[in-house]
C-alpha positions, 0 to 999 in steps of 0.5 A, spaced: 404 935 868 405 930 862 404 923 863 408 919 867 410 911 866 410 904 869 416 907 873 419 913 870 417 918 876 420 925 880 418 923 887 420 928 893 421 924 898 420 929 906 424 925 912 425 933 914 419 931 920 424 925 923 428 932 925 433 928 931 430 921 929 434 921 924 440 921 929 443 915 929 441 909 936 435 915 936 431 909 934 429 905 927 427 912 923 434 913 919 435 905 918 429 904 916 429 912 912 435 910 909 433 902 907 426 903 904 429 909 900 436 905 898 430 899 895 426 904 891 433 907 888 435 900 886 428 897 883 425 904 880 433 906 876 429 910 871 426 915 876 428 920 880 429 920 889 428 927 891 430 926 899 428 932 904 432 932 910 435 935 916 443 938 914 445 936 922 441 929 920 445 928 913 443 920 909 450 921 907 448 913 907 445 915 900 449 919 898 453 917 890 446 913 888 445 916 881 438 917 881 438 920 889 439 927 890 439 929 897 437 936 899 441 938 906 434 942 910 439 948 914 432 952 917 430 944 919 433 945 926 433 940 932 429 945 935 423 942 933 417 948 934 422 952 930 423 946 925 415 945 926 414 952 923 419 951 918 415 945 916 410 947 914 413 954 911 418 955 907 419 948 907 413 946 903 415 951 897 422 947 897 419 941 895 414 944 889 420 946 887 422 938 884 417 938 879 414 932 884 410 926 881 408 923 887 410 926 895 411 921 900 413 924 906 415 919 911 413 920 918 407 922 920 404 929 917 406 934 911 405 941 910 398 943 909 401 947 903 405 942 900 406 938 892 399 933 891 399 927 890 400 925 897 402 918 900 403 920 907 407 913 911 403 912 919 409 912 923 405 914 930 398 914 934 401 914 942 399 922 940 392 918 941 392 913 944 398 914 949 396 923 949 398 924 958 406 922 957 406 929 952 406 935 954 400 940 953 403 942 947 406 938 944 400 933 944 395 937 940 400 939 935 401 932 934 394 930 935 392 936 929 397 934 924 398 927 924 388 928 924 389 934 918 395 930 914 392 923 913 385 925 912 388 929 908 393 924 903 391 919 897 394 914 900 396 912 907 400 907 908 401 903 915 406 899 918 401 893 919 393 892 919 393 893 927 396 901 927 391 900 920 385 899 924 386 904 929 388 909 925 381 908 922 378 907 929 381 913 932 381 918 926 375 916 921 380 914 916 377 912 911 378 904 909 380 905 901 385 910 902 390 907 907 395 900 905 398 896 909 405 894 908 410 891 913 418 894 914 423 890 912 429 888 916 436 892 914 442 888 911 447 886 915 442 884 920 439 880 915 445 877 912 444 873 920 439 869 917 445 864 912 448 864 918 447 859 923 448 864 931 454 865 933 456 861 940 454 866 947 461 868 950 459 873 955 460 873 962 453 874 965 448 873 962 442 878 961 436 880 958 435 886 953 430 892 952 432 895 946 428 902 945 427 909 946 425 912 953 419 913 951 413 912 956 409 907 953 414 902 952 413 900 959 419 900 963 417 901 969 413 895 970 419 891 966 424 892 971 418 891 978 418 883 974 425 883 972 426 887 981 421 881 983 426 875 979 431 876 982 429 877 988 426 870 989 433 868 985 430 865 980 434 868 975 442 871 975 442 875 970 443 883 968 438 888 965 441 891 958 437 897 956 439 899 949 437 907 947 436 915 948 432 919 953 425 921 950 420 922 956 424 918 960 430 919 961 437 913 964 437 917 970 430 915 971 431 908 970 437 908 974 433 911 980 428 906 979 433 901 980 436 903 984 429 904 989 428 895 987 434 894 989 437 892 983 441 898 981 447 894 980 444 888 976 441 894 971 446 897 965 443 902 961 448 903 955 444 909 952 444 910 944 446 904 940 448 905 933 444 900 929 451 898 926 453 895 931 446 892 935 447 885 933 451 884 938 447 886 942 441 881 941 446 875 938 449 874 946 442 876 949 438 870 952 433 874 951 430 881 948 423 883 952 420 888 949 413 889 954 410 895 949 404 898 951 403 900 944 407 900 936 405 901 930 411 896 927 415 893 931 422 893 929 426 890 935 422 884 936 422 882 929 430 884 929 431 880 934 428 873 932 433 874 925 439 873 930 438 867 933 435 871 940 428 869 944 423 875 943 417 876 949 413 882 947 406 884 949 400 882 946 397 888 944 397 893 937 403 890 931 407 886 935 403 879 936 402 880 927 409 881 926 411 877 930 406 871 927 407 866 933 415 866 934 415 869 941 412 869 948 407 874 948 404 877 955 399 882 957 404 887 958 400 891 964 401 884 968 407 885 971 407 877 973 406 875 967 413 878 964 416 876 970 413 869 970 414 869 961 422 872 963 424 866 967 419 861 962 424 862 956 431 864 960 430 856 964 427 852 959 432 850 954 427 847 949 422 853 949 427 857 948 429 854 942 423 853 939 423 860 939 430 860 936 427 856 930 419 860 929 424 866 930 428 865 924 423 862 920 418 868 922 424 875 919 425 871 913 419 874 910 421 882 912 424 885 906 425 892 904 425 890 897 418 886 898 417 893 902 419 896 897 416 893 890 409 895 895 410 902 896 412 904 889 406 900 887 403 906 891 406 912 888 403 909 881 397 909 883 397 916 885 402 919 881 398 917 875 391 918 878 387 922 873 387 928 879 394 928 879 395 928 871 390 932 870 395 938 873 
């Protein structure tokens, strides 16, 4: 292939592996993928981005951009085993047909026979760190596919230093092929940084938890901590949980809340589209995000931008992302979680301090900055001797 000019590339963007994660309200994959691609397209108008996504989760937000071509894949169905089979067979040929200078795989894995060179974005290592929450077959697939994709990638992009360190430790990944590029805030969230937080209008105060209901999100301990506070009449709050079912379901959490005696104070909202999540943060007294494992952690960052105090875990990427702007707590200690909640919602000065620090911290995370750094990586890989000699 001929030489690649500074920002004049043909990039194949593989978003098929995200599957149902690209559906609205299913988690951060859709809005992070869309915002990153949009920022890349804006920064590199002479490049062409060929974006591959499942047809059932068409990325219509990107339609109409002159340098973005969307390739909906009808064979990438919702049924995971069939989609995985397609990813590693005919899909590889579809990617190659665009004759890319470089391929960007946005979610952990890449087709074995797909085009080279390639950059793989590390989104999750829970298949290794919390393997028990996956069935045997899915666990074996995740561990095998992620290990193979990351070890074979020309570059691996991690959203945090913590996740990069985990990849080195768990997979013996070569540190020289790793690049840490933090994610950004969605534009409609970032806009709030230029405005004062709105007045609170809720009749009953509430705590907020936002995430797909995976086991590593630690909801049982959060419910236990919340129930202990309610039993002591320490707080009058509801607990509102926004997120789609996963290995835990809303029915599971509803049953747990009932057994703990707080069924009437726990509200399961289900999946909330990202463009409607802002007011939930803005009216909450605190976001409680006591996850056991994160490779980045978008909800705390979004809450900080929107003026919502954050209680987060001391684990993995969360101290790094929050940067001293959250009340950090051991997520394995139910009493510590309860104490942090009580402290944040009852101490006016502490709340104000967290809000001020959070809004300053959130300003550091933009998709433009992320896209600038990612373009450098894509250009580096596309211009490598192995790529230009093909």
